[in-house]
Every structure is written in C-alpha cells, then in structure tokens.
BAMIRO-688010 format. One line per 4 residues: their letters; for each residue x, y, z of N, C-alpha, C. Coordinates in steps of 0.001 Angstrom, whole numbers, padded with zeros to 6 digits. Each point is the difference from the previous one (the first is absolute). Layout:
BEGIN
a) X/Y/Z/X/Y/Z/X/Y/Z ~ ...;
# end
This chain:
BEGIN
xxxx) 024228/297554/130857/-000847/001151/-000229/000142/000972/001172 ~ 000119/001275/-000314/000071/001026/001039/-001347/000153/000668 ~ 000061/000393/001276/-001227/000288/000737/-000659/001214/-000638 ~ -001305/-000012/-000023/-000737/001120/-000579/-000107/001175/000957;
xxxx) 000063/-000269/001268/-000243/001031/000989/-001422/-000114/000520 ~ -000199/000567/001169/-001274/-000116/000704/-001173/000498/-000835 ~ 000130/001170/-000577/-001123/000612/-000714/-000466/-000857/-001176 ~ 000916/-000410/-000864/-000398/-000796/-001158/-000505/-001385/000410;
xxxx) 000587/-000566/001052/-000511/-001277/000501/-001427/000161/000527 ~ -000282/001126/000645/-001375/000262/000463/-000967/000070/-001176 ~ 000432/000606/-001096/-000855/000059/-001196/-000252/-001403/-000543 ~ 001045/-000807/-000088/-000186/-001375/-000492/-000972/-000781/000873;
xxxx) 000172/000117/001306/-000876/-000718/000923/-001440/000488/-000140 ~ -000181/001307/-000142/-001350/000560/-000154/-000651/-000513/-001286 ~ 000744/-000017/-001087/-000535/-000506/-001272/-000375/-001471/000144 ~ 000868/-000767/000648/-000264/-001420/000224/-001302/-000200/000769;
xxxx) -000157/000719/001109/-001199/-000150/000830/-001248/000501/-000729 ~ 000114/001107/-000704/-001151/000520/-000748/-000415/-000972/-001109 ~ 000978/-000650/-000617/-000321/-000947/-001085/-000742/-001227/000523 ~ 000120/-000275/001298/-000763/-001101/000603/-001446/000431/000255;
xxxx) -000224/001313/000128/-001326/000536/000303/-000769/000426/-001240 ~ 000699/000399/-001047/-000627/000588/-001189/000496/-000671/-001270 ~ -000821/000082/-001036/000413/-000522/-001305/001095/000861/-000618 ~ -000146/001324/000177/000963/000942/-000580/000452/000979/001074;
xxxx) 001299/000228/000054/000566/000942/000969/000313/001302/-000749 ~ -000550/001083/000519/000210/001306/-000623/000901/000866/000878 ~ 000537/001042/-000589/000836/000959/000726/-000759/000536/001213 ~ -001269/000321/-000190/-000838/000522/001090/-000074/-000988/001159;
xxxx) -000150/-001274/-000318/-000068/-001033/001043/001280/-000022/000837 ~ 001125/000075/-000683/001293/-000039/000685/000167/001242/000869 ~ -000369/001159/-000546/000107/001253/000754/-000835/-000064/001277 ~ -001201/-000526/-000116/-000875/-000117/001174/000577/-000983/001008;
xxxx) 000490/-001136/-000449/000550/-001023/000895/001190/000526/000792 ~ 000859/000756/-000669/001225/000470/000645/-000114/001417/000555 ~ -001162/000610/-000183/-000231/001382/000468/001040/000965/-000560 ~ 000180/-000092/-001310/000911/000910/-000704/-000736/000617/-001187;
xxxx) 000625/000991/-000598/-000617/000668/-001153/000273/-000777/-001289 ~ -000903/000160/-000952/000133/-000728/-001275/001330/000260/-000710 ~ 000513/001242/-000035/001299/000199/-000663/001132/-000818/000637 ~ -000065/-000205/001300/001004/-000835/000671/-000108/-001443/-000476;
xxxx) -001223/-000465/-000158/-000221/-001370/-000481/000527/-000140/-001417 ~ -000323/000961/-000858/000442/-000053/-001400/001522/-000064/-000065 ~ 000669/000809/000809/001463/000001/000020/000551/-001357/000443 ~ -000574/-000562/001056/000451/-001303/000496/-000263/-001094/-001028;
xxxx) -001157/000050/-000639/-000348/-001019/-001001/000980/000054/-001170 ~ 000408/001188/-000398/000989/000131/-001081/001302/-000686/000390 ~ 000441/000219/001230/001240/-000634/000472/-000144/-001519/000022 ~ -001140/-000480/000512/-000227/-001452/000052/-000090/-000593/-001398;
xxxx) -000586/000753/-000926/-000116/-000467/-001387/001389/-000073/-000643 ~ 000835/001008/000236/001369/000000/-000535/000794/-001194/000495 ~ -000268/-000436/001221/000723/-001131/000593/-000634/-001344/-000354 ~ -001135/000027/-000708/-000634/-001233/-000455/-000946/-000654/000995;
xxxx) -000443/000751/001010/-000870/-000580/001024/-001495/000182/-000280 ~ -000353/001008/-000806/-001406/000242/-000332/-000132/000391/-001465 ~ -001220/-000129/-000482/-000357/000573/-001298/-001122/000999/000255 ~ 000023/001085/-000788/-001015/001034/000161/-000110/000800/-001288;
xxxx) -001215/000069/-000502/-000255/000862/-001147/-000602/001289/000527 ~ 000387/001111/-000601/-000505/001308/000447/-001521/-000046/000124 ~ -000498/000402/001151/-001430/000011/000347/-000605/-001403/000057 ~ 000846/-001012/000002/-000482/-001372/000095/000279/-000580/001379;
xxxx) -000165/-001293/000091/000227/-000653/001287/001460/-000431/000140 ~ 000354/-000328/001231/001363/-000405/000339/-000014/-001491/000275 ~ 000967/-000706/-000562/000105/-001445/000238/001420/-000344/000408 ~ 000122/-000952/000891/001310/-000525/000364/000480/-000948/-001086;
xxxx) 001272/000081/-000332/000599/-000999/-000875/000253/-001241/000852 ~ 000333/-001128/-000605/000335/-001173/000824/001113/000296/001022 ~ 001013/000753/-000431/001084/000362/000918/-000518/000928/001104 ~ -000870/000926/-000361/-000584/000904/000984/-000894/-000720/000986;
xxxx) -000759/-000968/-000515/-000875/-000768/000881/000816/-000830/000987 ~ 001078/-000598/-000476/000851/-000811/000877/000592/000857/001121 ~ 000503/001178/-000333/000572/000872/001016/-001083/000504/000954 ~ -001153/000354/-000526/-001109/000481/000836/-000447/-001092/000974;
xxxx) -000062/-001230/-000466/-000359/-001120/000885/001023/-000157/001119 ~ 001284/000157/-000331/001060/-000093/001013/-000151/001101/001052 ~ -000270/001205/-000451/-000170/001133/000917/-001208/-000251/000900 ~ -001084/-000449/-000603/-001217/-000255/000769/000204/-001151/000991;
xxxx) 000747/-001010/-000390/000306/-001115/000899/000775/000505/001211 ~ 001013/000837/-000230/000761/000574/001110/-000934/000775/000922 ~ -000853/000803/-000597/-000944/000809/000775/-000890/-000894/000857 ~ -000531/-001048/-000597/-000903/-000912/000703/000706/-000712/001153;
xxxx) 001212/-000480/-000250/000749/-000689/001050/000307/000948/001155 ~ 000447/001208/-000319/000307/000974/001046/-001249/000371/000793 ~ -001101/000197/-000697/-001251/000339/000674/-000414/-001118/000964 ~ 000060/-001236/-000461/-000351/-001134/000869/000924/-000055/001221;
xxxx) 001294/000196/-000244/000968/-000052/001091/-000286/001086/001030 ~ -000153/001227/-000467/-000232/001118/000933/-001331/-000128/000726 ~ -001060/-000269/-000746/-001346/-000007/000576/-000298/-001284/000756 ~ 000227/-001132/-000644/-000446/-001274/000560/000982/-000618/000989;
xxxx) 001268/000271/-000168/000988/-000609/000882/000475/000979/001071 ~ 000374/001212/-000417/000460/000980/000980/-001144/000728/000692 ~ -001199/-000049/-000590/-001157/000637/000620/-000073/001504/-000197 ~ 000647/000502/-001042/-000055/001427/-000312/-001393/000325/-000544;
xxxx) -000545/001156/000378/-001312/000420/-000498/-000010/000012/-001525 ~ -001144/-000341/-000600/-000107/-000173/-001453/000478/001195/-000809 ~ -000410/001208/000367/000402/001180/-000783/001508/000206/000016 ~ 000586/-000139/001175/001448/000170/000117/000732/-001139/-000709;
xxxx) -000498/-001205/000128/000610/-001154/-000674/-000034/000197/-001514 ~ -001112/000513/-000510/-000149/000264/-001439/001014/001052/-000456 ~ 000101/001100/000746/000953/001061/-000352/001433/-000525/000011 ~ 000358/-000728/001054/001361/-000503/000114/000321/-001025/-001089;
xxxx) -000957/-000853/-000308/000207/-000991/-001070/000239/000706/-001331 ~ -000755/001062/-000244/000125/000749/-001247/001377/000654/-000116 ~ 000535/000431/001115/001333/000614/-000011/001076/-001068/-000182 ~ -000075/-001059/000793/001082/-000985/000030/000051/-000926/-001210;
xxxx) -001126/-000169/-000682/-000016/-000926/-001141/001027/000385/-001058 ~ 000388/001245/-000034/000924/000491/-001022/001463/-000222/000352 ~ 000272/-000321/001246/001385/-000075/000452/000412/-001369/000517 ~ -000927/-000904/000121/000276/-001311/000566/000751/-000872/-001003;
xxxx) 001108/-000576/000442/000779/-000875/-000868/-000664/-001354/-000184 ~ 000363/-000690/-001061/-000610/-001288/-000325/000218/-001050/001088 ~ 001207/-000058/000551/000297/-000978/001041/-000824/000276/001257 ~ -000095/001259/000371/-000798/000375/001166/-001467/-000328/-000242;
xxxx) -000489/000326/-001180/-001396/-000294/-000340/-000268/-001499/000078 ~ 000912/-000815/-000530/-000199/-001445/-000001/-000126/-000528/001429 ~ 000862/000466/000890/-000050/-000455/001390/-001250/000511/000715 ~ -000375/001231/-000262/-001208/000554/000593/-001231/-000764/-000492;
xxxx) -000038/-000287/-001291/-001120/-000762/-000569/-000079/-001390/000619 ~ 001144/-000630/000205/000011/-001330/000613/-000508/000057/001440 ~ 000365/001056/000733/-000494/000151/001360/-001518/000174/000006 ~ -000506/000857/-000870/-001446/000214/-000085/-000699/-001302/-000377;
xxxx) 000524/-000704/-001000/-000589/-001277/-000420/000044/-001029/001127 ~ 001100/-000052/000728/000174/-000924/001126/-001104/000217/001036 ~ -000217/001244/000362/-001028/000324/000996/-001391/-000284/-000556 ~ -000236/000354/-001259/-001309/-000244/-000619/-000327/-001489/-000063;
xxxx) 001010/-000835/-000246/-000233/-001451/-000045/-000462/-000523/001359 ~ 000600/000480/001074/-000462/-000379/001330/-001436/000454/000230 ~ -000283/001238/-000391/-001335/000554/000236/-001072/-000729/-000817 ~ 000363/-000503/-001187/-000943/-000797/-000791/-000394/-001264/000764;
xxxx) 000900/-000461/000853/-000260/-001190/000819/-000670/000360/001323 ~ -000325/001291/000144/-000665/000451/001212/000928/000204/001183 ~ 001290/000175/-000299/000990/000160/001061/000755/001309/-000222 ~ 000084/000791/001039/000831/001218/-000052/001271/-000329/000772;
xxxx) 001185/000154/-000633/001240/-000344/000700/000089/000697/001356 ~ 000401/-000754/001000/000074/000506/001372/000912/001222/000107 ~ 001137/-000041/-000695/000927/001123/000065/-000622/001277/-000530 ~ -000937/-000134/-000953/-000668/001177/-000545/-000952/000602/001035;
xxxx) -000650/-000866/000761/-000858/000480/001085/000841/000667/001090 ~ 001174/-000575/000292/000909/000606/000974/000441/001391/-000481 ~ 000304/000087/-001269/000423/001284/-000560/-001117/001036/000109 ~ -001218/-000400/-000344/-001145/000916/000087/-000155/000519/001433;
xxxx) 000100/-000897/000953/-000125/000409/001400/001141/000925/000402 ~ 001200/-000286/-000481/001148/000850/000301/-000200/001414/-000554 ~ -000517/000108/-001223/-000275/001301/-000609/-001011/000771/000842 ~ -001027/-000699/000457/-001068/000653/000765/000415/000368/001418;
xxxx) 000806/-000839/000641/000287/000204/001424/001468/000277/000311 ~ 000892/-000359/-000905/001426/000129/000266/000548/-001115/000864 ~ -000828/-000990/000299/000411/-001107/000864/000362/-001226/-000825 ~ 001115/-000612/000377/000388/-001260/-000619/-000814/-001128/000625;
xxxx) -000289/-001038/-000772/-000736/-001125/000580/000886/-000777/000974 ~ -000645/-000676/000896/000735/-000879/000908/000386/-001245/-000791 ~ 001278/-000216/-000124/000471/-001149/-000777/000860/-000899/000875 ~ -000103/-001255/-000259/000875/-000985/000647/001032/-000400/-001041;
xxxx) 001243/000233/000310/001047/-000354/-000926/000431/-001445/000237 ~ 000154/-000708/-001072/000444/-001386/000075/001478/-000046/-000380 ~ 000795/-000609/000847/001429/-000116/-000294/000279/-001395/-000548 ~ 000908/-000021/-000936/000401/-001295/-000575/000912/-000742/000938;
# end
C-alpha cells in the first residue's frame, strides 16, 4: 500500500482519537481537532473514502473502516512511541516532544520503529521494577552539564 502522506494520515489519526472520545465523529469535530476549515475536512474525507479507509454519508458521521482503523492505530502507535522516547527518555519538553512526534510519525520506517519501541519497552521494564538504568542517568547529566561521568574501564 502506498503511503497516504502526512495530511491524510493526520486525518486518520484524528478520527481514530475522536472515535475513542465520542460515539459519533462529525466533520466539525475533525475540523476543530486539526484546526482546519470544514471544506478541507470534506475534501480529505472524500480521498480517504475513495481509498477505503473511512465511510461517510453526506451530513452524517465519519467512521473508520477496519482497514482505516488498522492504519490509524499504526500511526498512533508510532506517535506514542516517539512521544515517549522524546519526552521520557531524551527529556525533551512535552510541547516540543508532541510536535516532533507528530512530524516524525509519518516518516519513520518499520525497522526503525521496531527498534525504538524495543528500546522504550526495555527502559520501561526496568522502571516498572523501580530501577532507572544507570546509563540513562549518565545521559541526563551529560545533557544538563556536558560532563561525562567518571567511569572505570575494565579490560579483559
């Protein structure tokens, strides 16, 4: 399947998130979520409908098809992983992490995403046990001060 492009993927993600909040997703809801005008939403919905990702009756609500829901979940998963990585691991401020995740979710390859997700999961598993990996604390200090930690190297 060809990539939809950033704009249409943003519409799918918005519909997905709105459908978790509301029983019915309307054009107005999508326009408000994405801060765009209703005619822009209508145009995007037509394109998504032609590709089989949504259903929409004129003046009715918008629904994701099973294929649309699957793709929207994938986009949202990428967004969530990137947000966690930027904010929780790299320590980027929340607003900037959110903006960057929203941009990068559209361009990240599957292999890169898988490795990034594994890194996030790896760190989260330690934290569930009440342990923050030492190297992560060293990295945080390096970001803040520019100083490397004092390390003793062990030779084989």
